[in-house]
C-alpha positions in Angstrom: -16.3 25.5 -0.3 -13.7 23.0 1.2 -10.5 22.3 -0.9 -9.1 18.8 -0.7 -5.4 19.2 -1.3 -4.8 15.6 -2.4 -7.5 15.8 -5.0 -6.2 19.2 -6.2 -2.7 17.8 -6.6 -3.9 14.7 -8.4 -6.1 16.7 -10.7 -3.3 19.1 -11.7 -0.9 16.2 -12.1 -3.2 14.3 -14.5 -4.1 17.4 -16.5 -0.5 18.6 -16.9 0.8 15.1 -17.7 -1.8 14.5 -20.4 -1.3 18.0 -22.0 2.5 17.5 -22.1 2.1 14.2 -23.8 -0.3 15.8 -26.3 2.1 18.6 -26.9 5.0 16.3 -27.7 3.0 14.2 -30.0 1.4 17.2 -31.8 4.9 18.6 -32.4 6.2 15.2 -33.7 8.4 14.3 -30.7 8.4 11.1 -28.6 5.9 11.2 -25.7 8.6 11.5 -23.0 6.6 9.9 -20.2 9.3 10.2 -17.6 10.0 13.9 -18.1 6.3 14.6 -18.4 5.7 13.0 -15.1 8.4 15.1 -13.3 7.1 18.3 -14.9 3.5 17.4 -14.0 4.6 16.7 -10.4 6.1 20.2 -10.2 2.8 21.6 -11.5 0.8 19.7 -8.9 3.0 20.9 -6.1 2.7 24.5 -7.4 -1.1 24.2 -7.6 -1.2 23.0 -4.0 1.1 25.8 -2.8 -1.2 28.4 -4.3 -4.0 27.5 -1.9 -1.9 27.2 1.3 -2.3 30.0 3.8 0.2 32.8 3.2 1.1 31.6 -0.3 -1.8 32.9 -2.3 0.6 35.4 -4.0 1.9 32.4 -6.0 -1.3 32.4 -8.0 -0.4 35.8 -9.7 0.7 36.1 -13.3 4.4 36.3 -12.5 4.6 33.1 -10.6 2.3 31.3 -13.0 4.7 32.2 -15.7 7.7 31.0 -13.7 6.0 27.7 -13.0 5.1 27.2 -16.7 8.7 28.0 -17.7 10.1 25.5 -15.2 7.7 22.8 -16.3 8.6 23.5 -20.0 12.3 23.2 -19.2 11.8 19.9 -17.4 9.4 18.4 -20.0 10.9 19.7 -23.2 14.6 20.7 -22.5 16.4 23.9 -23.2 16.5 24.1 -27.1 14.6 26.5 -29.3 12.2 23.7 -30.0 11.4 23.7 -26.3 10.1 27.2 -26.5 7.7 26.3 -29.3 6.5 23.3 -27.4 6.1 25.5 -24.3 3.8 27.8 -26.3 1.8 24.9 -27.6 1.5 23.5 -24.0 0.0 26.8 -22.9 -2.4 26.9 -25.9 -3.5 23.3 -25.2 -4.1 24.3 -21.6 -6.4 27.1 -22.8 -8.2 24.8 -25.2 -8.7 22.2 -22.4 -10.2 25.0 -20.2 -12.6 25.9 -23.0 -13.7 22.3 -23.3 -14.3 22.1 -19.6 -16.2 25.3 -19.7 -18.3 24.0 -22.6 -19.2 21.0 -20.4 -20.4 23.5 -17.9 -18.7 21.8 -14.9 -15.6 22.4 -12.8 -15.7 18.9 -11.2 -12.8 16.5 -11.0 -13.8 14.1 -13.7 -15.1 16.6 -16.3 -11.7 18.3 -16.2 -9.8 15.1 -16.4 -12.0 13.9 -19.3 -11.4 17.2 -21.1 -7.6 16.7 -20.7 -7.9 13.1 -22.0 -9.9 14.3 -25.0 -7.4 17.0 -25.9 -4.5 14.5 -25.5 -6.3 12.0 -27.6 -6.9 14.5 -30.4 -3.2 15.4 -30.4 -2.0 11.8 -30.4 -4.5 10.3 -32.9 -6.5 13.0 -34.6 -3.8 15.6 -35.3 -0.7 13.5 -35.1 2.4 15.5 -36.2 0.3 18.1 -38.0 1.9 21.1 -36.3 5.5 20.3 -37.2 6.9 19.0 -40.5 9.2 16.6 -38.7 8.6 13.5 -36.7 10.9 12.1 -34.1 11.4 8.7 -32.5 13.3 7.6 -29.3 16.5 5.5 -29.9 18.5 3.5 -27.4 22.0 2.3 -28.3 24.0 -0.3 -26.4 27.7 -0.9 -27.0 29.5 -3.0 -24.4 28.7 -1.5 -21.0 27.6 1.8 -22.5 24.0 2.7 -23.1 22.8 6.0 -24.7 19.3 7.3 -25.2 18.7 9.9 -27.9 16.2 11.3 -30.3 16.2 10.5 -34.0 14.6 12.3 -36.9 12.4 10.1 -39.1 13.8 11.3 -42.4 11.8 9.8 -45.4 14.5 11.2 -47.7 17.3 9.2 -45.9 18.1 6.5 -48.4 21.4 5.4 -46.9 21.6 1.6 -47.0 24.0 -1.1 -46.0 25.6 -2.0 -49.4 25.9 -5.7 -48.3 22.4 -6.4 -47.0 20.4 -3.4 -48.3 19.0 -2.7 -44.8 18.5 0.8 -43.4 21.4 2.5 -41.6 21.0 4.6 -38.5 23.1 7.8 -38.6 24.3 9.4 -35.4 26.2 12.6 -34.8 29.8 13.0 -33.7 29.0 13.6 -30.1 27.1 10.4 -29.8 29.8 8.5 -31.6 32.5 9.7 -29.1 30.4 9.0 -26.1 29.5 5.5 -27.4 32.8 4.3 -29.0 35.4 6.9 -28.2 35.8 7.8 -31.9 36.8 11.5 -32.2 35.7 14.0 -34.9 39.2 14.0 -36.5 38.9 10.2 -36.8 35.5 10.4 -38.3 36.7 13.0 -40.8 39.3 10.5 -42.1 37.3 7.2 -42.1 39.7 5.3 -44.4 42.8 6.0 -42.2 41.0 5.0 -39.0 39.1 2.0 -40.2 41.0 -0.2 -37.7 40.5 2.2 -34.7 38.1 -0.2 -33.1 37.1 -3.8 -34.0 34.2 -4.2 -36.4 34.3 -0.9 -38.1 33.2 -0.7 -41.8 32.9 1.9 -44.5 29.5 3.0 -45.8 29.5 5.1 -49.0 27.1 8.1 -49.0 26.1 10.9 -51.3 24.4 14.2 -50.3 22.8 16.9 -52.4 25.2 19.8 -52.9 27.9 18.3 -50.7 29.4 15.5 -52.8 30.0 12.0 -51.6 32.4 10.0 -49.4 32.5 7.4 -46.7 31.2 7.1 -43.1 32.6 4.8 -40.5 29.9 2.4 -39.3 29.5 -0.3 -36.7 27.1 -3.2 -36.4 25.4 -3.0 -33.0 23.4 -5.9 -31.7 21.2 -4.2 -29.2 19.5 -1.1 -30.8 16.0 0.0 -30.0 14.4 2.4 -32.5 10.8 3.2 -31.4 9.2 -0.1 -30.7 11.7 -2.1 -32.9 14.7 -3.8 -31.4 17.5 -5.8 -32.9 20.7 -5.6 -34.9 21.3 -2.3 -36.7 24.2 -0.8 -38.6 25.1 2.6 -37.1 27.0 5.1 -39.2 28.9 7.9 -37.5 28.7 11.4 -39.0 31.8 13.6 -38.5 29.6 16.6 -37.4 26.5 17.2 -35.4 23.2 16.5 -37.1 21.2 19.5 -35.8 22.6 22.8 -34.6 20.1 23.2 -31.8 20.3 19.6 -30.6 16.7 18.8 -31.4 17.8 15.4 -32.6 21.1 13.4 -32.5 20.3 10.7 -35.1 18.7 10.1 -38.5 16.6 7.1 -39.3 14.4 6.2 -42.3 10.7 7.0 -42.5 9.5 3.5 -41.6 10.0 2.4 -38.0 
């Protein structure tokens, strides 16, 4: 039976791309189309290499495992949450294989349709059912600096602008320093460094078990949270928001 290398690569790219998108959505993360594309491209190259003369050994368990690990690192990053998403990715691949087998065909389109079906179920039918958290992509612009990060949609986040009553986006100390140059020591003493950069304000906050205080905040005019874009008050926490780096910002439940 002849093997068409271009169709093989296209098939593996489409399947891996769709399954990575489904994995991210099922775990509550943004789709991550760019990283998914790069990881899927690696998967397609690996699949093609496995059928080349002299490279059939790449199809064994060891090299399959290595390829999956590399794809997971590219698609999901290097945090502990990436390991969980990598496991989910493998399980979805197995589920897709079962669907294709149920359709009793190994052709190009049945496999692609199976991958589309699994991805659709993850995005629509089982949206964020695996994880208790949901994440949204955020893009911040301040002067010439632009930072892309991931925010946790926290329904318990009731922090509001005391002047307008609008939601406040909270970012961690690392993001604050990259964006504005404010250091952790400055963020820990907000009243003393209120004039560190033009436009800074104080936002009162209260947390359960940790008392209350003030956060330095800055009105940014070009903030994108999910599909919403506009003016947003951004508050700077003096510490990181997640020890594993799964997210770097907190936003309200409604986006």
